[in-house]
C-alpha positions as CSV (number, residue, x, y, z in Angstrom):
1,M,7.7,1.0,-2.7
2,E,9.6,4.1,-2.4
3,N,10.4,6.3,0.6
4,R,11.4,9.7,-0.6
5,V,12.8,10.9,2.8
6,Y,15.2,8.0,3.0
7,G,15.7,7.7,-0.8
8,L,15.1,4.0,-0.6
9,Q,13.1,1.7,-3.0
10,A,12.1,-1.8,-1.9
11,H,10.2,-4.6,-3.4
12,G,7.7,-6.4,-1.2
13,S,4.7,-8.7,-1.1
14,L,1.2,-7.3,-1.0
15,V,-0.9,-9.1,1.7
16,D,-4.0,-7.0,1.9
17,L,-5.7,-4.4,-0.3
18,S,-8.7,-2.2,0.5
19,L,-10.2,1.1,-0.7
20,G,-8.5,2.9,2.2
21,G,-5.0,1.3,2.1
22,A,-2.9,-1.8,1.9
23,G,-0.9,-4.2,3.9
24,F,2.5,-5.6,2.7
25,V,5.7,-7.2,3.8
26,V,9.1,-5.8,2.8
27,E,12.7,-5.9,4.1
28,A,13.0,-2.1,4.4
29,N,12.8,-0.6,7.9
30,W,10.7,2.6,7.8
31,P,9.1,4.4,10.8
32,E,5.3,4.7,11.5
33,G,4.1,8.0,10.1
34,G,6.5,7.8,7.2
35,H,5.4,8.8,3.7
36,V,5.8,6.2,0.9
37,R,4.9,5.8,-2.7
38,L,3.2,2.4,-3.3
39,E,3.2,0.9,-6.7
40,I,1.4,-2.4,-7.4
41,V,2.9,-3.2,-10.8
42,E,0.6,-6.1,-11.7
43,F,-2.5,-3.9,-11.2
44,G,-1.0,-0.7,-12.8
45,F,-1.8,1.1,-9.5
46,E,0.2,3.8,-7.8
47,A,-0.6,5.9,-4.7
48,D,1.0,8.0,-2.1
49,A,0.5,6.6,1.4
50,I,1.4,7.0,5.0
51,I,2.6,4.2,7.2
52,V,0.0,3.7,10.0
53,F,1.2,0.2,11.2
54,R,4.6,-1.4,11.5
55,K,5.6,-4.7,13.0
56,E,9.1,-6.2,12.8
57,E,9.6,-10.0,12.2
58,T,13.3,-10.2,11.3
59,P,14.4,-9.9,8.5
60,Y,11.0,-8.5,7.3
61,F,8.7,-5.7,8.3
62,H,5.0,-5.8,8.1
63,Y,3.3,-2.5,7.2
64,G,-0.2,-1.1,6.9
65,V,-0.5,2.1,4.9
66,Q,-3.4,4.5,4.4
67,F,-3.7,6.0,0.9
68,K,-3.5,9.8,0.7
69,R,-5.4,12.0,-1.8
70,L,-6.3,9.3,-4.4
71,K,-7.4,10.8,-7.7
72,L,-10.9,9.8,-8.7
73,S,-9.5,7.7,-11.6
74,E,-7.4,5.8,-9.1
75,V,-10.4,5.2,-6.8
76,Y,-12.3,3.8,-9.8
77,K,-9.3,1.6,-10.8
78,L,-9.0,0.3,-7.2
79,R,-12.8,-0.4,-6.9
80,R,-12.6,-2.3,-10.2
81,L,-9.7,-4.4,-9.0
82,L,-11.4,-5.2,-5.7
83,R,-14.7,-6.1,-7.4
84,E,-12.9,-8.5,-9.7
85,R,-11.3,-10.3,-6.7
86,H,-13.9,-9.9,-4.0
87,H,-17.5,-11.1,-4.2
88,G,-18.9,-9.2,-1.2
89,P,-20.0,-5.5,-0.9
90,L,-17.3,-2.7,-1.0
91,S,-17.4,0.2,1.4
92,L,-15.1,3.0,2.4
């Protein structure tokens, strides 16, 4: 993850992934409403996102982000990833 405003990159753990956003845990402290660049290396997925949820549990922070302006190719990639790992229906 990268926050361009604060110039900080941090590695975290992905805990949830959906077509609209993601949940993760990281040691960086960023405010709600902050803009971040999320990269999920093992999936080859990158997206700009906005922090819509933040909860502190020292020394970690739990975040929920909403993806912004995904390219159509990224939406297809994300749908494929979710279909491979989820056996139910997908909806936006």
